KOLKOL-749102 format. One record per residue: x, y, z of N, C-alpha, C in turn; residue number from 1; residue in one letter. Coordinates in steps of 0.001 Angstrom, whole numbers. Example, Ala and Ser with C-alpha at 12.3 -4.5 7.8 and 13.67 -1.06 7.14 Angstrom:
REM KOLKOL-749102
      nu      nv      nw     cau     cav     caw      cu      cv      cw pos code
   13190   -5690    7800   12300   -4500    7800   13200   -3300    7800   1    a
   12850   -2250    7080   13670   -1060    7140   12900      30    7870   2    s
//
This chain:
REM KOLKOL-749102
      nu      nv      nw     cau     cav     caw      cu      cv      cw pos code
  -86574 -108272  172038  -85741 -107732  173033  -86252 -108206  174397   1    m
  -85291 -108646  175174  -85650 -109243  176506  -85858 -108002  177372   2    s
  -86567 -108192  178527  -86866 -107084  179411  -85604 -106546  180089   3    p
  -84540 -107284  180050  -83278 -106847  180623  -82740 -105618  179892   4    a
  -82946 -105560  178519  -82478 -104396  177801  -83042 -103104  178234   5    g
  -84439 -102983  178155  -85022 -101770  178742  -84725 -101502  180139   6    p
  -84724 -102529  180962  -84437 -102301  182443  -83064 -101667  182606   7    r
  -82098 -102160  181928  -80710 -101726  181975  -80695 -100223  181473   8    s
  -81395  -99873  180469  -81512  -98564  179888  -82190  -97587  180841   9    a
  -83230  -98090  181474  -83943  -97205  182532  -82997  -96923  183708  10    f
  -82215  -97870  184156  -81261  -97690  185219  -80206  -96707  184830  11    r
  -79834  -96708  183516  -78855  -95727  183090  -79365  -94263  183119  12    t
  -80651  -94131  182672  -81258  -92879  182681  -81572  -92380  184025  13    l
  -82066  -93210  184937  -82537  -92846  186272  -81390  -92652  187247  14    l
  -80247  -93190  186927  -79061  -92984  187848  -79139  -93876  189105  15    g
  -78479  -93510  190108  -78246  -94338  191319  -79582  -94543  192072  16    p
  -80550  -93768  191901  -81823  -93888  192693  -82966  -94017  191798  17    a
  -83216  -95214  191218  -84358  -95319  190258  -85680  -95147  190887  18    p
  -85758  -95299  192161  -87108  -95035  192862  -87456  -93562  192797  19    e
  -86550  -92674  192484  -86783  -91253  192365  -87052  -90899  190873  20    g
  -87843  -91592  190234  -88075  -91445  188759  -88951  -90212  188489  21    a
  -89153  -89340  189476  -89962  -88156  189178  -91429  -88588  188942  22    g
  -92134  -87901  188202  -93479  -88224  187832  -93502  -89584  187271  23    h
  -94557  -90378  187496  -94657  -91780  187092  -94385  -91835  185536  24    a
  -93457  -92669  185085  -93232  -92871  183606  -94519  -93352  182972  25    p
  -94767  -93075  181771  -95858  -93580  180932  -95346  -94586  179992  26    l
  -96094  -95648  179778  -95717  -96678  178834  -96811  -96890  177767  27    t
  -96375  -96819  176560  -97418  -97018  175417  -97073  -98402  174856  28    c
  -98000  -99283  174639  -97853 -100558  174057  -98552 -100525  172687  29    l
  -97879 -100971  171611  -98459 -100956  170316  -98884 -102410  169988  30    a
 -100194 -102466  169523 -100765 -103754  169118 -100969 -103670  167599  31    f
 -100588 -104779  166919 -100806 -104820  165449 -101606 -106062  165164  32    r
 -102323 -106065  164026 -103222 -107114  163645 -102478 -108450  163412  33    p
 -101213 -108374  163004 -100496 -109625  162647  -99675 -110138  163836  34    d
  -99767 -109537  165015  -98973 -109985  166252  -99934 -110444  167311  35    a
  -99527 -111578  167915 -100414 -112146  168979 -100434 -111322  170324  36    p
  -99469 -110410  170437  -99445 -109521  171628  -98837 -108255  171295  37    r
  -98688 -107376  172212  -98062 -106097  171924  -96593 -106327  171443  38    a
  -96272 -105705  170383  -94854 -106081  169852  -93975 -104808  169843  39    d
  -94410 -103683  170479  -93588 -102557  170591  -93997 -101805  171917  40    e
  -92996 -101296  172539  -93348 -100490  173737  -92482  -99211  173742  41    s
  -93080  -98095  174225  -92348  -96866  174419  -92673  -96350  175832  42    t
  -91621  -96051  176475  -91768  -95508  177842  -91258  -94053  177879  43    t
  -92019  -93248  178443  -91788  -91773  178507  -91462  -91415  179885  44    y
  -90306  -90671  180037  -89903  -90188  181395  -89862  -88617  181267  45    f
  -90493  -88083  182307  -90476  -86627  182482  -89093  -86253  183095  46    r
  -88094  -86145  182261  -86739  -85906  182710  -86552  -84644  183497  47    v
  -87433  -83663  183218  -87317  -82402  184018  -87774  -82579  185438  48    s
  -88483  -83682  185768  -88884  -83911  187157  -87836  -84716  187944  49    s
  -86873  -85298  187172  -85954  -86162  187940  -84516  -85621  187885  50    l
  -84372  -84409  187388  -82990  -83754  187338  -83134  -82308  187822  51    t
  -81986  -81797  188388  -81973  -80491  188912  -81694  -79367  187963  52    a
  -81216  -79747  186787  -80920  -78788  185733  -80885  -79441  184378  53    s
  -80829  -78651  183284  -80696  -79184  181942  -79393  -79813  181732  54    d
  -78332  -79335  182484  -77036  -79932  182329  -77036  -81389  182901  55    e
  -77682  -81626  184036  -77854  -82950  184561  -78651  -83837  183605  56    e
  -79753  -83251  183123  -80615  -83989  182160  -79809  -84391  180958  57    a
  -78937  -83442  180392  -78165  -83790  179234  -77124  -84933  179561  58    a
  -76572  -84830  180646  -75651  -85983  181107  -76370  -87303  181113  59    a
  -77513  -87316  181728  -78276  -88586  181803  -78773  -89093  180456  60    r
  -79295  -88178  179649  -79681  -88519  178296  -78497  -89005  177426  61    i
  -77357  -88318  177541  -76157  -88733  176924  -75701  -90135  177317  62    g
  -75808  -90430  178600  -75445  -91767  179074  -76411  -92819  178523  63    a
  -77683  -92505  178466  -78697  -93448  177893  -78366  -93653  176419  64    l
  -78052  -92615  175666  -77762  -92784  174239  -76461  -93581  174082  65    m
  -75485  -93327  174860  -74191  -94100  174760  -74571  -95624  175117  66    a
  -75372  -95804  176072  -75707  -97197  176473  -76335  -97917  175299  67    h
  -77124  -97153  174475  -77837  -97772  173345  -76911  -97835  172080  68    e
  -75713  -97279  172194  -74814  -97284  171066  -74928  -96055  170140  69    g
  -75546  -94978  170590  -75715  -93735  169850  -74677  -92741  170284  70    f
  -74237  -91927  169391  -73250  -90874  169763  -74045  -89708  170302  71    d
  -73883  -89371  171645  -74688  -88304  172164  -74217  -86905  171809  72    p
  -73087  -86737  171109  -72605  -85434  170699  -73547  -84577  169878  73    r
  -74349  -85279  169073  -75366  -84516  168231  -76413  -83869  169167  74    r
  -76850  -84666  170145  -77862  -84144  171115  -77242  -82871  171844  75    h
  -75950  -83078  172280  -75391  -81990  173151  -75158  -80759  172238  76    h
  -74784  -80927  170975  -74568  -79809  170138  -75846  -79030  169882  77    a
  -76939  -79781  169647  -78266  -79093  169419  -78675  -78417  170719  78    l
  -78479  -79025  171832  -78859  -78453  173099  -78134  -77137  173356  79    l
  -76829  -77148  173119  -76067  -75896  173348  -76492  -74786  172342  80    r
  -76879  -75270  171182  -77300  -74249  170170  -78668  -73552  170468  81    a
  -79599  -74257  171112  -80894  -73747  171384  -81107  -73268  172766  82    v
  -80203  -73583  173680  -80424  -73174  175134  -80402  -71712  175308  83    a
  -81434  -71141  175899  -81471  -69680  176186  -80527  -69212  177224  84    p
  -79978  -70086  178001  -79018  -69751  179041  -78147  -70946  179357  85    r
  -77078  -70765  180189  -76273  -71981  180441  -77047  -73058  181017  86    p
  -76784  -74304  180616  -77509  -75483  181042  -77530  -75691  182552  87    l
  -76543  -75301  183239  -76508  -75428  184718  -77522  -74479  185400  88    d
  -78004  -73517  184667  -78931  -72492  185176  -80298  -72620  184613  89    r
  -80683  -73622  183896  -81969  -73823  183396  -82467  -75269  183660  90    s
  -83750  -75397  183653  -84393  -76692  183833  -85705  -76731  183063  91    r
  -85871  -77768  182321  -87235  -77931  181563  -87032  -77776  180080  92    g
  -85915  -77458  179546  -85752  -77371  178086  -85910  -78807  177510  93    l
  -85339  -79756  178199  -85519  -81131  177850  -86618  -81706  178688  94    q
  -87771  -81780  178191  -88962  -82153  179066  -89178  -83652  179206  95    e
  -89135  -84318  178119  -89392  -85814  178106  -88327  -86553  177418  96    l
  -88094  -87763  177842  -87281  -88675  177069  -88008  -89944  176833  97    v
  -88054  -90490  175692  -88710  -91744  175455  -87694  -92796  174994  98    s
  -88073  -93993  175401  -87257  -95162  175107  -88215  -96160  174417  99    y
  -87967  -96397  173127  -88830  -97289  172340  -88101  -98585  172011 100    r
  -88705  -99701  172264  -88099 -100998  171940  -89023 -101717  170941 101    s
  -88422 -102201  169858  -89173 -102879  168849  -88222 -104043  168395 102    l
  -88627 -105272  168800  -87759 -106417  168439  -86407 -106309  169168 103    g
  -85361 -106369  168467  -84002 -106210  169009  -83379 -104874  168954 104    q
  -84167 -103851  168492  -83625 -102584  168414  -84388 -101636  169343 105    v
  -83687 -100513  169657  -84286  -99472  170486  -83935  -98145  169996 106    a
  -84710  -97168  170289  -84392  -95779  170057  -84740  -94839  171149 107    d
  -84069  -93748  171220  -84194  -92740  172219  -84671  -91482  171584 108    v
  -85733  -90874  172093  -86188  -89559  171608  -86222  -88533  172762 109    s
  -85842  -87340  172439  -85840  -86241  173470  -86869  -85172  172979 110    v
  -87808  -84840  173926  -88842  -83853  173597  -88379  -82497  174321 111    y
  -88300  -81509  173498  -87796  -80219  173933  -89022  -79286  174221 112    f
  -88945  -78413  175215  -89938  -77381  175469  -89139  -76075  175198 113    r
  -89326  -75526  174010  -88601  -74283  173663  -89337  -73112  174203 114    f
  -88578  -72216  174834  -89178  -70923  175375  -89568  -70113  174231 115    p
  -90757  -69438  174341  -91131  -68542  173222  -90908  -67102  173485 116    l
  -90878  -66753  174733  -90659  -65400  175189  -89491  -65364  176214 117    y
  -88821  -64276  176191  -87756  -64108  177293  -88447  -63979  178672 118    s
  -87881  -64676  179658  -88415  -64557  181037  -88243  -63120  181518 119    p
  -89180  -62639  182268  -88998  -61310  182862  -87794  -61300  183761 120    p
  -87126  -60183  183796  -85924  -60038  184672  -86422  -59588  186011 121    r
  -85919  -60160  187092  -86226  -59738  188439  -84942  -59414  189149 122    s
  -84975  -58633  190228  -83734  -58373  190949  -83092  -59589  191435 123    p
  -83842  -60655  191756  -83250  -61911  192360  -82532  -62634  191292 124    r
  -82874  -62481  189910  -82228  -63293  188940  -80728  -62898  188749 125    s
  -80358  -61793  189257  -78940  -61442  189120  -78053  -61997  190227 126    a
  -78671  -62583  191213  -77946  -63145  192302  -77188  -64336  191888 127    q
  -75945  -64428  192297  -75032  -65559  191957  -75458  -66740  192827 128    a
  -75229  -67961  192274  -75525  -69165  193035  -76981  -69539  193261 129    g
  -77812  -68941  192461  -79267  -69263  192598  -79498  -70650  191951 130    r
  -80517  -71292  192433  -80819  -72626  191883  -81447  -72520  190526 131    s
  -81332  -73632  189691  -81909  -73558  188329  -83380  -73361  188323 132    p
  -83851  -72610  187386  -85252  -72236  187310  -85860  -72896  186055 133    q
  -87127  -73376  186244  -87809  -73937  184985  -87950  -72906  183971 134    p
  -87965  -73320  182700  -88204  -72430  181618  -89663  -72040  181599 135    l
  -90004  -70792  181200  -91417  -70434  181249  -92219  -71193  180194 136    p
  -93466  -71498  180517  -94355  -72125  179505  -95293  -71005  179062 137    s
  -95428  -70830  177717  -96272  -69871  177216  -97081  -70376  176020 138    a
  -98318  -70018  175934  -99088  -70558  174755  -98550  -69955  173475 139    p
  -98546  -70753  172431  -98112  -70280  171130  -99213  -69409  170559 140    q
  -98690  -68302  169857  -99594  -67354  169255  -99496  -67545  167699 141    k
 -100587  -67790  167118 -100636  -67960  165681 -100805  -66605  164995 142    d
  -99691  -66193  164287  -99694  -64899  163682  -99770  -64923  162192 143    e
 -100346  -66094  161681 -100436  -66315  160168 -101582  -65435  159730 144    s
 -101497  -64848  158508 -102502  -63970  157951 -103822  -64737  157743 145    p
//
């Protein structure tokens, strides 16, 4: 795959202002014994840092999936099924997006941060027009016997 493929995909994900990529993307290069150089790369974007809401993140991820020839409806259906509140009022459910290129093929992965506990209700949360709030992070509790 030429560098133009990933570059075009990154522009699709980052939108009109690629310099605003949020936290610096991470890139992993895979080296194999039978290859003279890295033959696979995966770049990770912290999509929650470059979007204002999960709704915007879903639109950008959907555009990236469509760019790569994937039907984004499965992602959107899953997202609607697991979202604890409307997507325009949450941020952080879709934490990372990775773009992996291997030869002439690419794939897109979405990393979800599922809330484990309901967020506490505050008097301010009932106000209309408030900005999207990040989903709470909570350590997992192992309740196995």
